[in-house]
C-alpha positions in Angstrom: -37.1 13.9 -11.7 -38.3 10.1 -11.7 -34.5 8.7 -11.9 -33.3 10.5 -9.4 -36.1 9.2 -7.1 -34.9 5.8 -8.2 -31.5 6.6 -6.9 -32.4 7.8 -4.0 -34.8 4.6 -3.4 -32.3 1.9 -4.6 -29.8 3.5 -2.2 -31.9 3.5 0.7 -32.6 -0.1 0.1 -28.9 -1.2 -0.4 -27.8 0.5 2.9 -30.5 -0.8 4.4 -29.3 -4.0 3.5 -26.0 -3.0 4.9 -27.5 -2.4 8.2 -29.2 -5.6 8.4 -25.9 -7.4 7.4 -23.7 -5.2 9.4 -25.8 -3.6 12.0 -23.7 -1.6 14.5 -20.4 -2.1 12.8 -21.8 -0.9 9.1 -19.2 -3.7 8.0 -19.9 -7.4 8.6 -19.2 -9.3 11.6 -16.6 -11.8 12.5 -16.0 -13.8 15.6 -12.2 -14.1 14.8 -11.5 -11.5 17.1 -10.7 -14.1 19.4 -7.2 -15.0 18.1 -7.3 -12.1 15.8 -7.2 -9.1 17.8 -6.2 -6.5 15.7 -9.2 -6.9 13.4 -11.5 -5.5 16.7 -8.9 -3.0 17.5 -5.8 -1.8 15.7 -4.5 -0.5 19.7 -3.9 -4.4 19.7 -0.8 -4.2 17.5 1.8 -5.2 19.5 0.2 -6.3 22.5 1.0 -10.3 21.5 3.0 -10.4 18.4 5.9 -8.8 16.8 4.3 -8.3 13.3 1.4 -10.2 12.0 -0.7 -10.9 8.6 -4.1 -12.7 8.6 -6.1 -13.8 5.3 -10.2 -14.6 6.3 -13.1 -15.2 4.6 -17.1 -15.2 6.0 -20.3 -16.4 4.5 -23.0 -15.3 6.1 -26.7 -17.0 5.7 -25.2 -20.3 3.5 -28.4 -21.6 2.3 -29.8 -18.4 0.9 -28.6 -17.2 -3.0 -26.7 -14.2 -3.2 -26.2 -13.9 0.9 -23.0 -11.9 2.1 -19.6 -12.9 1.6 -16.5 -11.0 3.1 -12.8 -11.1 2.3 -10.5 -9.4 4.7 -7.0 -9.3 4.9 -5.1 -7.3 7.8 -1.9 -7.3 9.3 0.8 -5.0 10.8 4.6 -4.6 12.2 7.2 -2.5 14.0 8.3 0.5 12.4 10.2 2.0 15.4 10.6 0.9 18.8 6.8 1.0 20.4 5.6 2.5 17.0 3.6 0.0 14.5 2.3 0.7 11.2 -0.7 -2.0 9.8 -3.5 -2.1 7.6 -6.9 -3.6 6.4 -8.6 -4.5 3.2 -12.3 -5.6 3.4 -14.5 -6.4 0.2 -18.0 -7.1 1.7 -20.6 -8.3 -1.5 -24.2 -8.5 -0.7 -26.0 -9.0 -3.8 -26.6 -5.9 -5.8 -24.7 -4.2 -2.9 -20.9 -4.6 -3.0 -18.8 -2.5 -0.5 -14.6 -2.2 -0.3 -13.0 -0.7 2.6 -9.1 0.1 2.9 -7.7 1.6 6.0 -4.5 2.4 7.4 -3.4 2.4 11.1 -0.8 3.5 13.4 -0.5 2.2 16.9 1.6 2.9 19.5 2.7 1.1 23.0 3.7 3.2 26.1 5.2 1.5 29.0 3.3 3.5 31.9 4.4 0.8 35.2 5.7 -2.2 35.6 3.5 -5.0 33.4 1.0 -1.4 32.4 1.1 -0.4 29.0 -1.7 2.0 27.1 -2.0 1.7 23.6 -3.2 4.2 21.4 -4.4 3.9 17.3 -5.3 6.1 14.7 -6.8 4.8 11.6 -7.9 6.4 7.9 -10.1 4.8 5.9 -11.5 4.6 2.4 -14.8 3.3 1.4 -15.9 2.4 -1.9 -20.0 1.4 -2.3 -21.5 0.1 -5.3 -24.9 -1.0 -6.4 -24.9 -3.0 -9.6 -28.4 -2.1 -11.7 -27.3 -4.4 -14.4 -27.7 -7.5 -11.8 -31.3 -6.9 -10.9 -33.7 -9.5 -11.8 -35.5 -7.1 -13.7 -36.6 -6.2 -17.1 -33.4 -3.7 -18.5 -35.4 -2.5 -20.9 -37.5 -0.5 -18.6 -37.6 3.0 -18.9 -36.8 3.7 -15.4 -33.4 1.5 -15.3 -32.3 2.5 -19.2 -28.6 3.8 -18.9 -28.4 2.8 -15.1 -25.7 0.2 -14.8 -24.4 1.0 -10.9 -24.3 3.8 -8.4 -21.0 3.9 -6.6 -20.1 6.5 -3.6 -16.7 7.0 -2.4 -16.3 8.1 1.5 -13.6 8.8 4.0 -13.7 8.2 7.5 -11.6 7.8 10.5 -11.3 5.5 13.5 -9.2 5.5 17.3 -8.4 3.2 19.7 -7.3 3.2 23.3 -6.1 -0.3 25.6 -5.3 -0.2 29.0 -3.3 -3.5 29.2 -2.1 -4.9 32.9 -0.6 -8.5 32.8 -3.6 -10.8 31.3 -6.3 -7.7 31.3 -7.0 -5.6 28.6 -9.5 -2.9 28.4 -10.9 -0.8 25.7 -12.7 1.9 24.1 -12.5 3.2 20.7 -14.6 4.6 17.7 -14.4 2.4 14.5 -16.1 5.4 12.6 -15.4 8.6 14.1 -17.7 11.0 11.6 -20.9 10.6 10.7 -21.9 11.8 6.9 -24.1 14.7 6.6 -27.0 14.9 4.5 -26.5 11.7 2.9 -30.0 10.5 2.0 -31.2 13.6 0.3 -32.1 14.0 -3.1 -29.4 16.5 -3.6 -26.8 13.7 -2.5 -26.7 11.8 -5.7 -26.6 8.8 -4.3 -24.3 9.2 -1.8 -24.1 6.4 1.4 -24.2 7.2 4.7 -22.5 6.4 7.9 -23.3 6.7 11.4 -20.7 7.1 14.2 -20.0 4.0 15.9 -18.8 3.1 19.3 -16.7 0.0 21.0 -15.9 -1.0 24.8 -14.2 -4.4 25.1 -12.8 -6.3 28.1 -10.8 -9.5 28.4 -8.6 -11.5 30.5 -6.9 -14.9 30.6 -7.3 -17.0 33.9 -4.8 -19.8 34.4 -6.3 -23.2 34.9 -4.1 -26.2 35.5 -0.7 -26.8 33.7 -0.6 -25.5 30.1 -4.5 -24.9 30.5 -5.7 -21.1 30.1 -9.0 -19.8 29.9 -9.9 -16.5 27.9 -13.1 -14.3 28.8 -14.1 -11.5 26.1 -16.5 -9.1 26.4 -17.1 -6.7 23.5 -19.9 -3.8 23.4 -20.8 -2.1 19.7 -23.2 1.0 19.3 -24.0 2.9 16.6 -25.9 6.0 16.5 -29.5 5.5 15.5 -29.0 1.4 15.5 -29.5 -1.4 18.1 -26.5 -2.1 20.4 -24.5 -5.6 19.8 -23.1 -7.4 22.5 -20.5 -10.5 22.2 -19.9 -12.5 25.6 -17.3 -15.4 24.9 -15.5 -18.0 26.5 -12.3 -19.2 24.8 -9.8 -22.2 26.1 -6.4 -22.4 25.0 -3.7 -25.1 25.2 0.3 -24.4 25.7 -1.1 -21.0 24.2 -1.2 -22.5 20.4 -4.6 -24.4 20.1 -8.1 -23.2 21.4 -11.8 -23.9 21.3 -14.1 -21.2 22.3 -18.0 -20.2 22.6 -19.9 -17.4 21.7 -23.0 -15.7 21.9 -24.2 -12.7 20.4 -27.3 -10.6 21.1 -30.3 -11.4 18.9 -29.9 -15.2 19.7 -26.6 -16.0 17.7 -23.9 -18.4 18.9 -20.8 -19.6 17.5 -18.6 -22.4 17.6 -14.8 -21.9 17.2 -11.3 -23.9 17.0 -8.2 -23.4 15.8 -4.5 -23.4 16.4 -0.6 -23.5 15.0 -0.5 -25.6 12.2 3.6 -24.9 11.6 5.9 -22.8 13.2 4.2 -19.2 13.2 1.5 -20.2 10.8 -2.2 -20.5 12.5 -5.7 -21.8 11.4 -9.0 -21.1 12.7 -12.4 -22.0 11.9 -16.3 -20.5 13.2 -19.5 -21.7 12.6 -22.5 -19.2 13.6 -25.8 -20.2 13.8 -29.1 -18.4 14.9 -32.1 -19.6 17.2 -35.6 -19.0 15.8 -36.4 -15.8 13.4 -34.8 -15.3 10.1 -32.3 -18.0 11.1 -34.4 -20.3 10.1 -33.9 -22.0 6.9 -31.1 -19.4 6.4 -28.4 -21.8 7.2 -25.5 -20.6 9.1 -22.1 -18.5 9.1 -18.7 -20.3 7.8 -15.8 -18.1 8.8 -12.1 -19.3 8.3 -8.9 -17.7 8.8 -5.2 -18.2 8.1 -2.6 -16.2 9.7 1.4 -15.7 10.0 2.3 -14.4 13.0 6.1 -13.5 14.6 6.4 -13.5 18.2 7.0 -10.6 20.2 10.9 -10.0 21.2 9.9 -8.4 24.3 6.9 -10.0 25.8 4.1 -7.4 26.8 1.8 -10.0 28.2 2.2 -11.8 31.6 1.5 -15.2 30.6 4.6 -16.0 29.1 6.8 -12.7 30.5 7.1 -15.1 33.4 9.4 -17.2 31.5 12.8 -16.1 32.0 16.3 -16.8 30.9 18.6 -19.0 32.7 22.3 -16.3 33.2 25.1 -18.1 33.0 26.8 -18.1 36.8 29.9 -15.4 37.2 32.9 -17.5 37.3 35.2 -15.9 40.5 38.1 -14.0 40.1 41.9 -16.0 39.8 44.3 -14.9 41.8 47.4 -13.9 39.6 49.6 -16.7 39.0 53.6 -16.7 39.2 54.5 -13.9 36.7 57.8 -13.8 36.0 60.1 -10.8 37.8 61.0 -7.6 35.7 64.2 -7.3 34.5 66.6 -5.1 36.6 68.7 -2.6 34.4 72.4 -2.0 35.4 72.3 1.8 35.6 75.9 2.2 35.9 
């Protein structure tokens, strides 16, 4: 009974750490959706690139030992006409708590009218959660910790997203976590890890400033049942569709600055530094995040800031009048 109670208590503590770290997403935050939109909503597949793959690393609270570290890889590619398949793997480590998420995404883009698209995505995810008791700074000979090295839980979940696109405007809604775990924290759950339903709403638009300069405004609202909502507001300046610099504000007095660009053909790099104002952020250090990716531009652009570029057609040559042709040979039928 004592051992089972210890499992229950430590599972709750580990889950609380996850909530503090991830808040409404139940997975770590990322500000790099500014240029890797697929990481925010898989329904963005095909909206800007024919296919793409990204690698991402994030370190939160850099001045604290054992602070959260996140490794992320995602990408997508077309499979048939406007159908796309993609995936994502996230490994999140917070002291003795580790979680791995593996997702497979299907996306479809439907042309509704001239320059208007409706994108839909459906995802299935596998979560592997582990609490490492063998890494606890305590007396391992304690009867309560003896013969308990870790608690492991495996969960399945699903997600969906829907995006409306008109020119440079994108409006999206979805559920990154579709199903809620049942009775996850009961004593009979044997160390399962709970998930609450999560909701996502986002809107973005790009405005032409002057010459090759454009301004992107992005707003994101995230809400998880029984947890506080989180709001992101960002403004990013793009030059020549290759280089960007942006500022982001997140509810809870968090600011982020990011920059990046295309290093060589189709290879991109982005870095951001995130810091908080007061409270727990004092002395904890900021969050560093870096991403590298390879993108293949879409063959048929589905957004207006590139669709305005048209190919010049070769002028048609006028038909030449027939020249002097040889006279037919006459045969003597006699």
